[in-house]
N, C-alpha and C positions, 0 to 999 in steps of 0.2 A: 513258896516263891522266893526269888532272889533279886535284889536290887544291886546292880553293879555301877560303880563310879570309877572313872579313869580320867587322868589328865595327860601326863607324860609330855610336857612341853615347857619351853623357856627356862628350864632348870628350876621350876617352882615346885615345891613339895605339895603333895595332896595331903593336907593335914588330917590327922585323926583327932577329931574333936566332937564334943557334944553338939548334936544338931536336933533341936526340938521338932523340926519339920518332918523328921523320920519317925517320930513316936507313933503316929497313926499306922504306919506300916509294921513297925515292930509289934504293936499290940495285936495285929492281925496275923502274926506268925511269919512275917517276912524276915529273911536274913539280909543284912546289908554288908556289902563287900567293897572295899576301896583297893583298887589295883595300883600298885606303885610301879609304873612302867618306865622303862628306859626313856630318857628325854626329860624326865622330871628331876627334881632336886633332892629326892629322899636320901640318896647315897653319895651326894657330892658332885663335883665337876666331871669326873670320869663317867659317872652314871648318866649325866646329862649328855655328854659328848657321844656316848654310845647309842644315843637315840635322837640325834638331830641331823639336819641336812640330809645327805644321801643315806643316812642310817636310821631315819625316822620310822621305817618299816618295823624296826625292832620293837618299838612301843606297841604297834599293832599286834605283833606276834606275842609279846608279853601278855597283853590283854586276852587274846584268844587262848593262850595256854592256861591262864588262870581260870577262865570260864569253862574250858573243857574239863579241867580237873574238878571244879566245883559241881559240874553237872553229871560227870561220869563216876566220880568216887565220893559221893556224899557221906558215906559212913565214916570215912577217914576224918571228917571235920565235925559233923554233928548229924544227929538223926533228923534234924529239921531242914538240912540243906536241900537245895533244889534238886529234884529228881527228873525234871523234864525241862528241856529248853523253852517250851511254850510258857513256862512259868518264870522265865528270866526277863528282866527289864533293865534298861540302862538309863543313866542320868548323870550329869547334865549335858554332855555332848561337846563336840568340837571335831577337829580334823582326825584325831586318833580314833575317837568313837565312830565317826562317820565312815572311816576306812574299815573299821572292824565290822560295822553293819553291812557294808558293801561286800566284804570278803566272806562273811558267814551269817547271812540273815537268818538261816535256820536255827541259830543258837539263841534267838530272841523272840519273845512274844510281843514286846513293846519297847519303844525307846522315846525319850524326850530329849530333843536337842535344842535347848533354850539358848538363844543368842549365839548360835554356833557359827564358828568360822569354818566354812565348808568349800569355798571357792578359792582354793589355794593357788592355782595357776594364774587366774586373772588378777587376784590381789597382789601376788608377788611380781607380776610383770608390769603393773600399772605405776610407772614412776611419777605420775601426777598425783598420787595419793600420798599423804604425809607420812604414813607408817611403812610404806613399802620397803625402804632400805633397811629398816629395823627388822623386818620379817626375814630378810635374806640370811641372817646369822642362824636362824632357827630352821627354816624350811629349805634353804638353798637358793642360789643365785641363778637367774635365768640365762646368764652368759656362760655358766659352767654346765656342759652337756651331761655330766654324770649326775649333778644335782637335779637338773631339769627332767631327766628321764625318771629318776626316783620320785620326784614330786608328781609327775604325771601318773605314775602307777599308784600313788597314794591318794591323790585328790578325790575326795568324796563326790563332789559335784560332777566332775568329768568321768567318773566311773559308775554312774548310776546304771 
């Protein structure tokens, strides 16, 4: 089985670090994969810019590409890599993972979206909330038609 983790937002890197909470999975033969999707900070500002606002879909495509490679060409990585999408799980979750799940639910057997930000359109258009303006730099501004169309196509809640 395969546990996939992705973030791809705010220019923050998905750190590769020791995580004792994964030991029980590793002991049971799971493979753990961290996808560095565009929008994250793993490769600097250009990497982040290539996956934010109206380009956020790139983070979703990066995650889907990684998962498809890992589930269709396991011998290229390890004999223990995932051979069936039903053995794939995702964690921790957010807009990118929610959009991935909406786009290709057949690639997952399970997902945990803990404290996930999934209602992108409502959150980014509610100016009464204190963090709304902060979110516009990452997800797009509701007054920019290109940003808002892209956000609508991405929003996990509105695309269930």
